[in-house]
Residue frames relative to the residue before (quaternion, step in Angstrom):
aa qw qx qy qz dx dy dz
M 1.0000 0.0000 0.0000 0.0000 0.00 0.00 0.00
N 0.5104 -0.6622 0.4762 0.2724 3.53 -1.09 0.83
P 0.5235 -0.6598 0.4305 0.3245 3.67 -0.81 0.90
E 0.6222 0.5548 -0.3387 0.4363 3.60 1.08 -0.69
D 0.6236 0.5245 -0.3371 0.4715 3.59 1.23 -0.40
L 0.6900 0.4917 -0.2645 0.4606 3.59 1.22 -0.53
L 0.8001 0.1092 -0.0342 0.5889 3.57 1.11 -0.69
H 0.1446 -0.7722 0.6154 0.0633 3.53 -0.90 0.99
A 0.1121 -0.7776 0.6172 0.0423 3.56 -0.92 0.96
H 0.0420 -0.7898 0.6115 -0.0233 3.54 -0.79 1.10
I 0.1805 -0.8001 0.5682 0.0664 3.57 -0.74 1.09
V 0.0597 -0.7538 0.6543 0.0111 3.53 -0.94 1.03
A 0.0430 -0.8387 0.5420 -0.0308 3.57 -0.40 1.24
S 0.0764 -0.7347 0.6702 0.0723 3.50 -1.22 0.67
T 0.7736 -0.3706 0.2169 0.4660 3.58 -1.20 -0.10
E 0.8294 0.1871 -0.0873 0.5191 3.61 0.85 -0.87
T 0.7671 0.3099 -0.1574 0.5393 3.59 1.17 -0.47
T 0.1016 -0.7683 0.6289 0.0621 3.52 -1.08 0.80
L 0.1839 -0.7574 0.6198 0.0915 3.53 -1.01 0.92
L 0.1143 -0.7634 0.6342 0.0439 3.55 -0.84 1.06
Q 0.1195 -0.7987 0.5888 0.0347 3.56 -0.47 1.22
L 0.1200 -0.7894 0.6010 0.0353 3.53 -0.79 1.10
A 0.0035 -0.7901 0.6123 -0.0280 3.57 -1.00 0.86
G 0.7040 0.4234 -0.3392 0.4583 3.56 -0.82 1.04
E 0.7311 -0.4114 0.3322 0.4312 3.54 -1.20 -0.68
L 0.1502 -0.7727 0.6140 0.0587 3.53 -0.91 1.01
D 0.2665 0.7651 -0.5286 0.2534 3.55 -0.19 1.33
M 0.8013 -0.2888 0.2055 0.4819 3.56 -1.28 -0.28
A 0.6814 0.4988 -0.2906 0.4500 3.58 0.96 -0.81
T 0.7806 0.3611 -0.1735 0.4797 3.58 1.00 -0.79
A 0.4480 0.7114 -0.4457 0.3074 3.63 1.22 -0.23
P 0.6401 0.5155 -0.3556 0.4451 3.66 0.92 -0.68
L 0.5930 0.5534 -0.3690 0.4537 3.61 1.13 -0.53
V 0.6350 0.5119 -0.3199 0.4820 3.57 1.06 -0.79
D 0.6286 0.5369 -0.3339 0.4528 3.59 0.94 -0.88
Q 0.6885 0.4783 -0.2830 0.4659 3.58 0.89 -0.93
A 0.6497 0.5130 -0.3193 0.4613 3.59 0.97 -0.84
V 0.6438 0.5051 -0.3214 0.4765 3.60 0.99 -0.80
A 0.6321 0.5231 -0.3306 0.4664 3.60 0.96 -0.82
N 0.6426 0.5144 -0.3175 0.4708 3.59 1.00 -0.81
C 0.6484 0.5199 -0.3103 0.4615 3.58 1.00 -0.84
L 0.7367 0.4361 -0.2339 0.4608 3.57 0.90 -0.92
D 0.4495 0.6895 -0.4521 0.3437 3.60 1.27 -0.05
G 0.6953 0.4587 -0.2693 0.4833 3.57 1.02 -0.79
D 0.5602 -0.5775 0.4701 0.3628 3.53 -1.36 -0.01
I 0.1880 0.7990 -0.5442 0.1735 3.56 0.32 1.26
R 0.3776 -0.7237 0.5328 0.2231 3.55 -1.23 0.48
R 0.7922 0.1738 -0.0794 0.5796 3.58 1.18 -0.57
L 0.0895 -0.7514 0.6518 0.0502 3.51 -1.13 0.84
N 0.0657 -0.7802 0.6220 -0.0026 3.55 -0.65 1.18
I 0.1216 -0.7735 0.6188 0.0634 3.56 -0.89 0.96
D 0.2208 -0.7864 0.5706 0.0854 3.55 -0.64 1.20
L 0.1220 -0.8213 0.5571 0.0149 3.55 -0.62 1.23
A 0.3184 0.7967 -0.4756 0.1942 3.61 1.25 0.14
A 0.7609 0.3627 -0.2007 0.4992 3.61 1.03 -0.71
V 0.4377 0.6627 -0.4849 0.3662 3.61 1.23 0.33
T 0.2451 -0.8117 0.5211 0.0977 3.56 -0.67 1.16
F 0.7909 0.0756 -0.0211 0.6069 3.58 1.22 -0.47
C 0.0603 0.7843 -0.6160 0.0414 3.57 -1.04 0.74
D 0.1098 -0.7884 0.6026 0.0570 3.58 -0.78 1.01
A 0.7777 -0.3478 0.2388 0.4661 3.58 -1.31 -0.12
S 0.6268 0.5324 -0.3433 0.4536 3.61 1.04 -0.68
G 0.6394 0.5169 -0.3131 0.4753 3.56 1.07 -0.73
L 0.6392 0.5149 -0.3186 0.4741 3.55 1.01 -0.82
Q 0.6466 0.5157 -0.3181 0.4634 3.57 0.99 -0.81
A 0.6170 0.5355 -0.3451 0.4620 3.60 1.05 -0.70
L 0.6634 0.4884 -0.3021 0.4796 3.58 1.01 -0.81
E 0.6245 0.5180 -0.3389 0.4762 3.59 1.08 -0.66
R 0.6282 0.5134 -0.3342 0.4797 3.61 1.02 -0.74
A 0.6263 0.5335 -0.3337 0.4601 3.58 1.04 -0.76
S 0.6387 0.5250 -0.3172 0.4646 3.56 1.02 -0.81
R 0.6763 0.4874 -0.2895 0.4703 3.59 0.91 -0.92
A 0.6479 0.5102 -0.3226 0.4647 3.60 0.97 -0.83
S 0.6354 0.5191 -0.3254 0.4700 3.59 1.04 -0.75
A 0.6569 0.5129 -0.3088 0.4583 3.58 0.92 -0.91
A 0.6345 0.5378 -0.3276 0.4482 3.58 1.01 -0.78
R 0.7296 0.3796 -0.2212 0.5241 3.60 1.18 -0.55
C 0.4436 -0.7077 0.4342 0.3374 3.57 1.34 0.23
T 0.4133 0.6705 -0.4830 0.3825 3.53 1.03 0.91
V 0.4271 -0.6847 0.5254 0.2697 3.57 -0.88 0.95
F 0.1717 -0.7945 0.5807 0.0467 3.56 -0.83 1.06
R 0.0759 0.7983 -0.5926 0.0763 3.58 -0.90 0.92
L 0.2470 -0.7249 0.6231 0.1587 3.53 -1.07 0.83
A 0.0782 -0.7948 0.6017 0.0156 3.56 -0.91 0.92
G 0.7977 0.3205 -0.2195 0.4613 3.54 -1.26 0.36
V 0.3457 0.7419 -0.5027 0.2780 3.57 1.12 0.62
H 0.2404 -0.8045 0.5289 0.1230 3.58 -0.29 1.26
R 0.7453 -0.4662 0.2571 0.4013 3.55 -1.28 0.48
R 0.6650 0.5057 -0.3167 0.4492 3.60 0.85 -0.89
L 0.6709 0.4847 -0.2913 0.4797 3.56 1.01 -0.83
R 0.5904 0.5534 -0.3624 0.4625 3.61 1.08 -0.66
R 0.6392 0.5278 -0.3182 0.4600 3.57 1.02 -0.83
T 0.6286 0.5277 -0.3274 0.4683 3.58 1.01 -0.80
F 0.6358 0.5127 -0.3241 0.4773 3.59 0.97 -0.85
A 0.6728 0.5075 -0.2976 0.4485 3.59 0.88 -0.95
L 0.6556 0.5236 -0.3156 0.4433 3.61 0.92 -0.87
H 0.7269 0.3891 -0.2211 0.5208 3.56 1.12 -0.67
R 0.4402 -0.7253 0.4241 0.3167 3.57 1.34 0.27
M 0.5032 0.6359 -0.4257 0.4015 3.54 0.98 0.90
G 0.2760 0.8038 -0.4858 0.2043 3.57 1.20 0.45
S 0.5648 0.6191 -0.3849 0.3867 3.58 1.18 -0.45
L 0.5714 0.5901 -0.3902 0.4160 3.61 1.19 -0.30
I 0.6598 0.4878 -0.3028 0.4849 3.55 1.19 -0.54
A 0.3217 -0.7432 0.5546 0.1912 3.56 -0.62 1.12
P 0.4891 -0.6471 0.4776 0.3375 3.59 -0.94 0.76
S 0.4880 -0.6521 0.4885 0.3130 3.55 -1.08 0.68
M 0.6786 -0.4683 0.3596 0.4370 3.56 -1.26 0.29
T 0.6327 0.5346 -0.3306 0.4523 3.59 0.99 -0.81
D 0.6497 0.5150 -0.3165 0.4610 3.60 0.94 -0.85
L 0.6662 0.5003 -0.3051 0.4614 3.58 0.94 -0.89
T 0.6469 0.5112 -0.3152 0.4700 3.57 0.99 -0.84
R 0.6462 0.5225 -0.3170 0.4572 3.58 0.94 -0.88
L 0.6536 0.5085 -0.3122 0.4656 3.60 0.97 -0.84
R 0.6489 0.5189 -0.3177 0.4568 3.57 0.96 -0.86
V 0.6678 0.4991 -0.2970 0.4654 3.59 0.89 -0.94
T 0.6377 0.5246 -0.3237 0.4618 3.59 0.97 -0.85
A 0.6620 0.4989 -0.3026 0.4705 3.60 0.94 -0.87
Q 0.6438 0.5167 -0.3247 0.4616 3.60 0.98 -0.82
R 0.6670 0.4972 -0.3039 0.4643 3.57 0.92 -0.88
A 0.6502 0.5230 -0.3158 0.4516 3.59 0.96 -0.86
A 0.6981 0.4461 -0.2600 0.4960 3.57 1.10 -0.70
G 0.4898 -0.6820 0.4141 0.3515 3.59 1.30 -0.01
E 0.4374 0.6981 -0.4557 0.3372 3.57 1.23 0.39
K 0.5599 -0.5541 0.4884 0.3755 3.51 -1.31 0.37
V 0.3823 -0.7255 0.5254 0.2268 3.56 -0.88 0.96
S 0.2644 -0.7809 0.5518 0.1258 3.53 -0.64 1.18
P 0.6323 -0.5268 0.3815 0.4209 3.59 -1.18 0.37
P 0.6421 -0.5395 0.3662 0.4032 3.60 -1.14 0.55
A 0.1202 -0.7678 0.6272 0.0519 3.51 -1.09 0.82
K 0.5607 -0.5762 0.4548 0.3831 3.54 -1.21 0.39
V 0.1481 -0.7739 0.6130 0.0581 3.54 -0.93 0.96
W 0.1098 -0.8047 0.5825 0.0320 3.54 -0.75 1.02
A 0.3119 -0.7214 0.5863 0.1961 3.55 -0.96 0.88
S 0.0252 0.7987 -0.6007 0.0235 3.55 -0.92 0.82
R 0.1569 -0.7609 0.6239 0.0847 3.50 -1.27 0.42
I 0.3269 -0.7445 0.5490 0.1937 3.55 -0.94 0.85
C 0.1127 -0.7804 0.6138 0.0379 3.53 -0.87 1.02
P 0.5308 -0.6163 0.4599 0.3562 3.56 -1.07 0.61
A 0.5476 -0.6030 0.4669 0.3444 3.54 -1.16 0.62
P 0.5413 -0.6405 0.4283 0.3366 3.59 -1.01 0.72
């Protein structure tokens, strides 16, 4: 079977952010498609690369490695990398392979952590605020 029949990659690009939507099976046969799609995304001058995994039906270790390569390639270009749409079963796969750090916490998770820390410190819990993740890259 042709890898393009197993995994579909759709790129939605704007000036600073690119969304790579993956649908289907992410495995040894289709990982090179992810590598190529990520390379295409990073060709432009983007600041953020979001990969949507909501429609991924299967992911094995080769697929996880492809996503890890995407993360490293993004970091090398000082591009913020984020996985989105990671469903519970896929989160478990990431955790079993000790790769949960690739999944950015959701806004709800960050807010919950902040509130828990405030309560533990005996501080007054302030209303939710927007939390932004950032990373410092060296100047070119």
